[in-house]
C-alpha positions as CSV (number, residue, x, y, z in Angstrom):
1,M,83.0,88.9,125.3
2,R,85.1,92.3,125.0
3,T,84.0,94.5,121.8
4,Q,85.0,97.7,123.0
5,L,87.8,99.3,120.6
6,S,91.4,99.4,121.2
7,F,94.6,101.3,119.9
8,E,96.1,98.0,118.7
9,T,93.1,97.9,116.3
10,Y,93.6,100.4,114.1
11,F,96.5,98.5,112.8
12,I,94.6,96.6,110.9
13,I,92.2,99.2,109.8
14,I,94.9,102.1,108.9
15,P,97.5,99.9,106.6
16,A,94.5,98.4,105.0
17,I,92.6,101.9,104.3
18,L,96.4,103.3,103.2
19,L,97.0,100.1,101.0
20,V,93.4,100.7,99.5
21,I,94.0,104.2,98.4
22,I,97.5,103.1,97.1
23,G,95.7,100.3,94.7
24,I,93.5,102.8,93.5
25,L,96.3,105.5,92.4
26,A,98.2,103.0,90.7
27,I,95.2,102.0,89.0
28,W,94.6,106.0,88.2
29,T,98.1,106.3,86.5
30,V,97.4,103.5,83.7
31,S,93.8,104.4,83.1
32,A,92.5,106.4,80.2
33,S,92.1,109.7,80.4
34,P,90.0,111.4,81.8
35,S,90.2,114.1,78.9
36,R,87.9,112.0,77.1
37,G,85.3,114.0,78.1
38,L,84.0,111.5,81.0
39,F,84.0,114.0,83.3
40,E,83.2,117.0,81.6
41,T,80.4,119.2,83.5
42,E,78.2,119.2,80.9
43,A,76.0,116.3,81.0
44,I,77.8,113.8,83.8
45,F,74.2,112.5,85.3
46,S,73.0,112.1,82.0
47,R,72.8,108.1,82.0
48,T,75.2,107.8,78.8
49,N,77.6,109.8,80.9
50,L,76.9,108.4,84.3
51,S,77.3,104.7,82.8
52,L,80.9,105.9,81.5
53,L,81.9,107.4,84.9
54,I,81.0,104.0,86.7
55,S,83.3,102.2,84.0
56,Y,86.1,104.1,84.9
57,Q,88.7,101.6,86.7
58,P,89.5,104.3,89.7
59,V,85.9,105.1,90.2
60,K,85.0,101.5,90.1
61,Q,87.7,100.3,92.1
62,T,86.8,103.1,94.4
63,L,83.4,102.0,95.1
64,F,84.7,98.5,95.3
65,A,86.6,99.6,98.3
66,L,83.3,101.2,99.9
67,L,81.6,97.7,99.7
68,G,84.1,96.2,100.9
69,L,84.3,98.4,103.9
70,L,80.6,98.0,104.8
71,L,81.5,94.2,104.5
72,F,83.9,95.1,107.2
73,W,81.8,96.8,109.3
74,L,79.2,94.2,109.1
75,I,81.9,91.2,109.6
76,S,82.8,93.1,112.8
77,R,79.6,93.8,114.0
78,L,78.5,90.1,114.0
79,N,79.8,87.1,116.6
80,Y,82.5,85.3,114.4
81,Y,82.3,82.6,116.8
82,S,78.6,82.3,115.0
83,F,79.6,81.4,111.4
84,K,81.4,78.0,112.8
85,K,77.6,76.7,112.9
86,Y,77.1,77.9,109.5
87,S,80.4,77.4,107.8
88,L,80.1,74.0,106.3
89,F,76.6,74.8,105.1
90,I,78.2,77.9,103.2
91,Y,81.2,75.9,102.1
92,A,78.2,73.4,100.2
93,L,76.8,76.5,98.5
94,L,79.9,78.3,97.5
95,I,80.8,74.6,95.9
96,L,77.6,74.5,94.0
97,M,78.4,77.8,92.8
98,L,82.0,77.0,91.7
99,I,80.2,73.6,89.6
100,A,77.6,76.1,88.2
101,L,79.8,77.9,86.6
102,D,80.6,75.5,84.1
103,F,77.1,76.3,83.1
104,V,76.3,79.6,83.2
105,G,79.5,81.3,84.4
106,K,80.7,84.4,81.6
107,T,84.2,83.1,79.6
108,T,86.9,85.8,79.3
109,Q,89.9,85.1,77.5
110,G,89.4,81.5,77.6
111,A,88.6,81.0,81.2
112,R,84.9,80.5,82.8
113,R,85.6,82.1,86.1
114,W,83.0,84.3,87.0
115,F,79.0,85.4,87.1
116,S,77.8,88.2,85.3
117,L,75.7,90.7,87.0
118,G,75.2,93.7,85.0
119,P,78.4,96.0,84.7
120,F,79.8,93.9,87.8
121,M,81.7,90.2,87.9
122,F,81.4,88.1,90.6
123,Q,84.3,85.7,90.8
124,P,83.0,82.2,93.3
125,S,86.7,80.9,93.7
126,E,87.9,84.6,95.9
127,Y,85.4,83.9,98.0
128,M,86.1,80.0,98.2
129,K,89.1,80.6,100.1
130,I,87.5,82.4,103.1
131,V,85.2,79.5,103.4
132,T,87.6,77.0,103.0
133,V,89.4,78.5,105.9
134,L,85.4,78.6,107.9
135,A,85.1,75.1,106.9
136,M,88.2,73.7,107.8
137,A,88.4,75.7,111.6
138,N,85.4,74.2,112.2
139,I,86.6,70.5,111.7
140,L,89.6,71.3,112.9
141,A,89.1,73.2,115.9
142,H,88.1,70.2,118.2
143,R,89.4,67.0,116.2
144,T,90.8,64.6,118.1
145,N,92.4,62.4,115.9
146,I,94.9,65.2,113.5
147,T,98.3,63.7,114.8
148,S,97.3,60.3,112.3
149,L,97.4,60.6,109.0
150,K,93.4,59.2,108.6
151,G,92.5,62.7,111.0
152,L,94.0,64.2,107.7
153,F,91.5,63.0,105.5
154,L,88.8,64.9,106.1
155,P,90.7,68.6,105.9
156,Y,92.3,67.1,103.0
157,L,89.2,66.6,101.2
158,F,87.8,70.0,102.5
159,T,90.5,71.4,100.4
160,F,91.0,69.5,96.9
161,I,87.6,69.5,96.2
162,P,87.6,73.3,95.4
163,I,91.2,72.9,94.1
164,G,89.7,70.2,91.5
165,L,86.6,72.7,90.7
166,I,88.7,75.6,90.6
167,L,91.3,73.6,87.7
168,T,88.9,73.5,85.6
169,Q,88.3,76.6,85.2
170,P,91.1,77.1,84.7
171,D,92.4,78.7,87.0
172,L,96.3,76.6,88.2
173,G,97.3,80.2,90.5
174,T,93.9,80.6,92.8
175,A,94.1,77.1,93.0
176,L,97.5,76.5,94.1
177,V,96.5,79.1,97.3
178,F,94.5,76.8,99.2
179,L,97.6,74.5,99.3
180,P,99.0,76.8,102.2
181,I,95.7,77.5,103.8
182,L,95.6,73.4,104.5
183,F,99.6,72.9,105.4
184,V,99.1,75.9,107.5
185,M,95.7,74.8,109.2
186,V,96.4,71.1,110.1
187,Y,99.7,72.4,111.4
188,I,98.4,74.8,113.7
189,A,95.8,72.2,114.9
190,G,98.4,69.5,115.8
191,A,99.0,67.2,112.7
192,R,102.3,66.2,113.1
193,V,105.4,67.0,110.7
194,K,106.5,64.0,109.3
195,H,102.9,63.3,108.5
196,I,102.5,66.7,106.4
197,L,105.8,66.1,104.7
198,I,104.7,63.0,103.4
199,T,101.7,63.8,101.9
200,I,103.9,66.9,100.1
201,F,106.0,64.0,98.9
202,I,103.2,62.2,97.4
203,G,102.1,65.1,95.7
204,L,104.9,65.7,94.2
205,L,105.3,62.5,92.8
206,F,102.7,63.4,90.7
207,L,103.8,66.7,89.3
208,P,105.0,64.7,86.2
209,I,101.5,63.9,85.8
210,A,99.5,66.8,86.0
211,Y,102.4,69.0,83.9
212,F,101.8,66.6,80.9
213,Y,98.4,65.8,81.1
214,L,96.4,68.2,83.7
215,M,98.2,71.5,82.6
216,K,97.2,73.5,79.4
217,D,99.7,74.7,77.0
218,Y,99.8,78.0,77.6
219,Q,100.2,77.1,82.0
220,R,103.2,74.6,80.7
221,A,104.8,77.4,78.5
222,R,104.4,79.9,81.9
223,F,106.7,77.3,83.7
224,Q,109.4,77.4,80.7
225,V,109.1,81.2,80.7
226,F,109.8,81.3,84.6
227,L,113.1,79.2,83.9
228,A,114.4,80.7,81.0
229,P,112.3,83.6,79.4
230,S,115.4,85.3,77.1
231,K,115.0,82.1,75.1
232,S,111.9,82.3,74.7
233,A,109.7,83.9,72.4
234,T,105.7,84.2,73.4
235,A,103.6,86.9,74.7
236,D,104.6,85.7,78.5
237,A,108.4,86.4,77.9
238,Y,107.5,89.8,76.6
239,H,105.2,90.3,79.8
240,L,108.5,89.3,81.9
241,M,110.9,90.7,80.2
242,Q,108.9,94.2,80.6
243,S,107.7,93.7,83.7
244,R,111.4,93.9,84.7
245,T,111.9,96.6,83.0
246,A,109.1,98.9,84.1
247,V,110.4,97.5,88.3
248,G,114.0,98.3,87.4
249,S,113.0,101.9,85.9
250,G,111.6,103.1,89.3
251,G,115.1,103.8,90.6
252,F,115.0,105.7,94.4
253,W,111.8,108.0,93.7
254,G,110.0,106.6,90.8
255,S,108.8,108.5,87.7
256,F,105.4,110.1,88.9
257,W,107.3,113.3,89.8
258,R,109.3,113.4,85.8
259,D,108.2,114.6,82.9
260,P,106.0,112.2,81.0
261,E,108.5,113.0,77.8
262,E,111.5,112.4,79.5
263,A,110.3,109.3,81.9
264,P,107.2,107.9,79.5
265,S,105.5,105.0,80.7
266,I,106.6,100.9,79.5
267,F,103.9,98.9,78.5
268,V,103.1,95.8,80.6
269,P,99.8,94.2,79.5
270,A,97.6,93.5,83.1
271,R,99.5,96.4,84.9
272,H,95.8,97.3,86.6
273,N,95.3,93.3,88.3
274,D,97.5,91.2,88.4
275,F,100.8,93.4,87.8
276,I,99.9,96.0,89.6
277,F,103.0,96.3,91.7
278,T,105.0,97.2,88.6
279,V,103.2,100.4,88.5
280,I,103.7,101.1,92.0
281,A,107.7,100.2,91.4
282,E,107.9,102.1,88.0
283,K,106.0,105.2,89.2
284,W,107.3,105.3,92.7
285,G,110.1,103.7,92.8
286,F,112.2,101.6,96.1
287,V,110.1,104.4,98.1
288,G,107.0,103.5,97.3
289,T,107.1,99.3,97.3
290,S,109.1,99.8,100.8
291,L,106.5,101.8,101.5
292,T,103.9,98.8,100.5
293,L,105.9,96.2,101.8
294,F,105.8,97.7,105.3
295,L,102.6,98.1,105.4
296,Y,101.7,94.6,104.5
297,F,104.4,93.5,107.4
298,I,102.2,96.0,109.6
299,L,98.8,94.3,108.9
300,F,99.8,90.6,108.5
301,G,102.2,91.5,112.0
302,R,99.6,92.4,114.0
303,S,97.3,89.3,112.6
304,L,99.7,86.9,113.5
305,F,99.8,88.6,117.2
306,I,96.1,88.1,117.7
307,A,96.4,84.6,116.7
308,S,99.3,84.3,119.2
309,T,97.2,85.6,121.9
310,T,94.1,83.7,120.8
311,R,93.4,80.8,122.5
312,E,89.8,79.6,121.3
313,P,90.9,77.0,118.4
314,F,87.8,78.1,115.7
315,G,89.2,82.1,116.4
316,R,92.7,81.5,115.8
317,L,92.4,79.0,113.3
318,V,90.4,81.4,111.5
319,I,93.5,83.7,111.7
320,V,96.3,81.7,111.1
321,G,94.1,80.4,107.6
322,I,93.3,84.1,106.4
323,T,96.8,85.4,107.0
324,A,98.3,82.3,104.8
325,Y,96.6,82.6,101.7
326,L,96.9,86.4,101.5
327,I,100.6,86.5,102.5
328,T,101.3,83.7,99.9
329,Q,98.8,85.7,97.1
330,I,101.6,89.1,97.8
331,I,104.7,86.9,97.9
332,V,103.7,85.1,94.7
333,N,102.4,88.3,93.4
334,I,105.6,90.3,93.6
335,S,107.6,87.6,93.1
336,M,106.5,87.2,89.2
337,T,106.8,90.7,88.2
338,V,110.3,90.2,88.7
339,G,110.5,86.1,87.3
340,L,111.3,84.6,90.7
341,A,107.9,82.9,90.4
342,P,105.9,81.6,87.3
343,I,103.4,84.1,86.0
344,T,99.8,83.4,87.7
345,G,97.0,85.1,87.7
346,L,96.6,85.8,91.4
347,T,96.2,89.5,92.5
348,L,97.7,91.6,95.0
349,P,95.5,91.8,97.8
350,L,93.3,95.3,98.5
351,I,95.7,97.1,95.7
352,S,95.0,94.8,92.5
353,Y,91.8,96.1,90.5
354,G,88.8,93.7,91.0
355,G,85.4,93.7,93.0
356,S,85.8,90.4,94.3
357,S,89.6,90.3,95.4
358,L,89.2,93.3,97.2
359,T,85.4,92.7,98.3
360,S,86.7,89.2,99.5
361,T,89.6,90.8,101.2
362,F,88.2,93.1,103.2
363,I,85.8,90.3,104.4
364,A,88.9,88.3,105.3
365,L,90.3,91.3,107.4
366,G,86.8,91.7,108.9
367,F,86.9,88.1,110.3
368,I,90.4,89.1,112.1
369,Y,89.1,92.6,113.5
370,N,86.1,90.8,114.5
371,I,88.2,88.2,116.4
372,Q,90.3,90.9,117.9
373,L,87.2,92.8,119.6
374,K,85.3,90.3,120.5
375,H,87.4,87.2,122.2
376,I,85.5,84.1,123.4
377,P,87.6,82.9,126.3
378,S,88.8,79.3,125.9
379,F,88.3,76.8,129.2
380,S,90.1,73.9,127.3
381,S,93.1,72.7,129.9
382,R,94.9,72.9,126.7
383,D,94.8,74.4,123.1
384,F,92.5,72.3,120.5
385,E,91.1,70.3,123.4
């Protein structure tokens, strides 16, 4: 088993850390000013001010990043293949957590998605994405009937159970991220394209029912804003128009280097999490957004290369599943800031504010890193045998 570090491995670690730094800087630019007394030297170690210090968003995000790096290191030290044995148990545990949210979850802005752990919040759906990938990789790695429609039943069931539970929170954006996980993984495992397209077509037939009877009013409003933002007078339309303005105002270098009185910040709600990309575009312009996208390209280009050189079925499926949902989040998050996708509650991986999002992404990258380091040879005559 190969465990030594290689130069190529740093194409995962370095881009990830740089993206986190970009996120912390962006959060800092939109957070409350330190001049409020938070960092005054006197009484900084008193209980009150220390509590305020930890709650200050850039500091909190830095702590989450350090925790994420610790989890990344712990995952990389283990044998990733051992997770195959326990993947279904972990999957069941996370399903129970999603169910428990209905009873003991904390409600914020009409959504019940978090467990309250003192000053911190824990969002099970963020970790459910990784666990679903592990469980799916387990059942697909050596599935012999995957080329038939019957063989798709179990992977579809394992995907739609968390989708249904997450929709009840409600969290449509996160629920939809599970679909790329499903389609990409069953395709890589050997499912026929025509069977995947048949199931997609059947799903599309149910869209009118979902739109009129299952979606909340605010979710339907977001689709209407997406189709005609200038004709809508809702808060979401205002949100989108402000976001577009902020992205366009950055120009080539951004407004960070200019006098704040000459280039005041444009107000955009949720700038520290879902709309963090508008901050990067406004403050650092084309240069900042290009650097961000380039780092993502290096990170996930390397991930796909590792997948292409990994013959062991479980490891390859884990990589493609993780890469599929992270790339989907990046595309959807950035697209919604400029009106190319409906507004959803999806975070920008490694950049958006939030402990569950950041730590779960580091765990996901830890698996990719682990599979690169601890390459397990496959003795099958062909893949997925």
